[in-house]
C-alpha positions as CSV (number, residue, x, y, z in Angstrom):
1,M,-49.8,-7.8,5.8
2,R,-52.2,-4.6,5.7
3,K,-50.1,-4.2,9.5
4,L,-47.4,-5.1,8.1
5,I,-46.7,-2.4,5.5
6,P,-47.6,0.7,7.5
7,S,-44.4,-0.3,9.2
8,L,-42.4,-1.6,6.4
9,I,-42.8,1.9,4.6
10,I,-41.6,3.5,8.5
11,L,-38.1,1.1,8.1
12,I,-38.0,2.6,4.5
13,R,-38.4,5.6,5.4
14,C,-35.7,6.0,8.5
15,I,-33.2,4.4,5.9
16,L,-33.7,6.7,3.0
17,L,-33.7,9.3,5.4
18,P,-30.7,11.8,6.0
19,G,-29.4,11.4,8.6
20,H,-27.5,9.5,11.6
21,L,-28.2,5.7,9.4
22,M,-27.2,6.1,5.2
23,A,-28.3,2.4,3.2
24,Q,-26.4,1.5,0.4
25,N,-27.5,-0.9,-1.1
26,M,-31.0,-2.8,-1.1
27,Y,-31.5,-6.5,-2.0
28,V,-35.0,-7.9,-3.0
29,L,-34.9,-11.7,-3.4
30,E,-38.0,-14.0,-4.9
31,N,-39.6,-17.0,-3.7
32,S,-37.8,-18.3,-6.9
33,G,-34.3,-17.4,-5.9
34,Q,-34.2,-14.6,-8.3
35,Q,-32.2,-12.1,-7.0
36,S,-32.2,-7.8,-7.5
37,S,-30.3,-5.7,-6.7
38,Y,-30.4,-1.9,-6.6
39,V,-27.9,1.4,-5.7
40,I,-30.3,3.3,-3.3
41,D,-28.6,6.7,-5.1
42,D,-30.6,5.5,-8.4
43,I,-34.0,4.7,-6.5
44,G,-36.2,7.5,-7.4
45,K,-39.2,6.5,-6.1
46,L,-39.8,3.4,-3.6
47,F,-43.5,1.7,-2.2
48,F,-46.1,-0.4,-1.6
49,S,-49.1,-0.3,-3.8
50,S,-52.2,-3.0,-4.0
51,G,-49.9,-6.0,-2.7
52,E,-46.3,-5.2,-4.8
53,L,-43.5,-3.4,-4.1
54,I,-42.7,-0.6,-7.1
55,V,-39.5,0.2,-7.9
56,E,-38.9,3.3,-9.6
57,M,-36.0,4.7,-10.5
58,M,-33.6,8.3,-11.0
59,E,-33.9,7.3,-15.0
60,G,-37.3,6.5,-15.0
61,T,-37.1,2.7,-15.8
62,G,-38.6,0.6,-13.1
63,D,-39.3,-2.6,-11.6
64,N,-42.7,-4.2,-9.5
65,Y,-42.9,-7.2,-7.3
66,L,-45.8,-9.3,-5.5
67,L,-45.2,-8.8,-2.3
68,A,-46.4,-12.7,-2.0
69,D,-43.9,-13.2,-4.3
70,L,-41.0,-12.0,-2.3
71,R,-38.8,-13.6,0.3
72,Y,-36.6,-10.9,1.4
73,L,-36.1,-7.4,0.8
74,N,-32.8,-6.3,2.8
75,F,-30.6,-3.2,3.4
76,T,-27.0,-3.0,3.6
77,V,-26.3,0.2,6.1
78,L,-22.8,2.3,6.7
79,V,-23.1,4.4,10.2
80,Q,-22.6,8.0,9.1
81,V,-20.8,10.5,11.4
82,P,-21.9,13.7,10.6
83,G,-19.7,15.7,8.7
84,K,-17.0,12.4,8.5
85,G,-19.0,11.0,6.1
86,P,-19.5,7.4,5.9
87,A,-17.4,5.3,8.6
88,C,-16.9,1.7,7.6
89,S,-16.7,-0.6,10.8
90,P,-15.2,-4.1,10.2
91,E,-18.3,-6.4,9.8
92,I,-19.9,-8.9,7.6
93,M,-23.6,-10.2,6.5
94,L,-25.1,-13.3,5.0
95,Y,-27.6,-13.9,2.8
96,P,-30.5,-15.6,2.1
97,N,-29.9,-17.7,5.0
98,P,-30.5,-20.2,5.6
99,V,-29.2,-21.1,1.8
100,E,-29.8,-23.1,-1.1
101,R,-27.4,-22.5,-3.8
102,I,-25.3,-18.5,-3.8
103,L,-24.3,-17.3,-0.3
104,H,-23.7,-13.6,-0.6
105,I,-21.3,-12.1,1.6
106,A,-21.2,-8.1,2.5
107,C,-18.8,-6.5,4.1
108,C,-17.4,-3.3,5.2
109,L,-13.2,-2.7,5.9
110,P,-11.9,0.4,7.1
111,D,-8.7,-0.6,5.6
112,E,-7.2,-1.4,2.9
113,E,-6.3,-4.8,3.3
114,T,-5.7,-8.5,1.9
115,F,-7.8,-10.6,3.7
116,K,-9.0,-15.0,4.0
117,L,-12.7,-15.7,3.0
118,E,-13.3,-19.8,5.1
119,I,-16.3,-21.6,5.5
120,F,-15.9,-24.5,8.0
121,S,-18.2,-27.6,8.7
122,V,-19.0,-27.6,12.1
123,T,-16.3,-30.0,12.9
124,G,-13.6,-27.4,12.1
125,M,-13.4,-28.8,8.6
126,P,-12.2,-26.0,5.7
127,V,-14.5,-26.5,2.6
128,Y,-14.5,-23.0,0.8
129,V,-10.8,-20.6,1.1
130,K,-10.6,-17.8,-1.2
131,S,-7.6,-14.7,-0.6
132,I,-8.9,-11.5,-1.7
133,T,-7.2,-8.3,-1.6
134,R,-9.7,-5.3,-1.1
135,E,-9.5,-1.2,-0.9
136,K,-10.8,0.0,1.6
137,G,-14.8,0.0,1.8
138,E,-18.0,-2.1,1.3
139,M,-17.8,-5.0,-0.6
140,A,-19.7,-7.9,-1.9
141,I,-18.5,-11.4,-1.9
142,Q,-20.6,-14.5,-3.7
143,A,-19.6,-18.0,-2.8
144,D,-21.5,-21.1,-4.4
145,V,-22.3,-23.7,-1.2
146,T,-24.4,-26.2,-4.2
147,T,-21.9,-29.3,-3.4
148,L,-22.4,-28.6,1.0
149,P,-24.6,-31.1,1.8
150,D,-27.2,-29.5,4.5
151,G,-26.1,-28.5,7.7
152,L,-24.5,-25.7,9.7
153,Y,-21.1,-24.0,8.8
154,L,-19.3,-21.1,10.0
155,C,-18.5,-18.4,7.5
156,R,-14.7,-16.5,8.8
157,L,-12.9,-13.6,7.5
158,T,-9.4,-13.1,8.4
159,S,-7.2,-10.4,8.1
160,N,-4.3,-8.8,10.2
161,K,-6.2,-6.9,11.9
162,N,-9.7,-8.5,12.2
163,K,-11.5,-12.0,12.1
164,I,-15.2,-12.4,12.1
165,T,-17.1,-15.5,12.3
166,R,-21.0,-16.1,11.4
167,K,-23.2,-18.8,10.9
168,F,-25.4,-20.0,8.8
169,I,-27.4,-22.8,6.6
170,K,-27.0,-24.9,3.8
171,N,-30.6,-26.5,3.2
């Protein structure tokens, strides 16, 4: 664990420092299933100390997490073009994967559009369908998959311009 912490600090510094990449949100998932979300611009200080992750917010509040109790720490990242602000390419990220209850789908849409979110079984049967209209930019969607049988599934976002499919496992 001691060898992992310096690597995590370097990774976080690279993500949080200005440059070509810019993190928008940070997600912390505990082993208990409790998830916390933070907007990067609202974080004043983020550090590791004595086996804990400590998140101090700009307004003075903060949260402490025991590293042994964390399932993952994740960032959403957008590409930043110097002088142009954040660019948004059509992409989706599914987490946690494998999932037990709530599948989080983070996506970035370059244009305002209506799209369809579909989850398919490996046999091609649709098991979840939702139509969503969204302005351009980053968004997060949650799908309750508790009633789905355990197994491999495909999550697809379809719009007039794009079709993106990712695999996930339901436990």
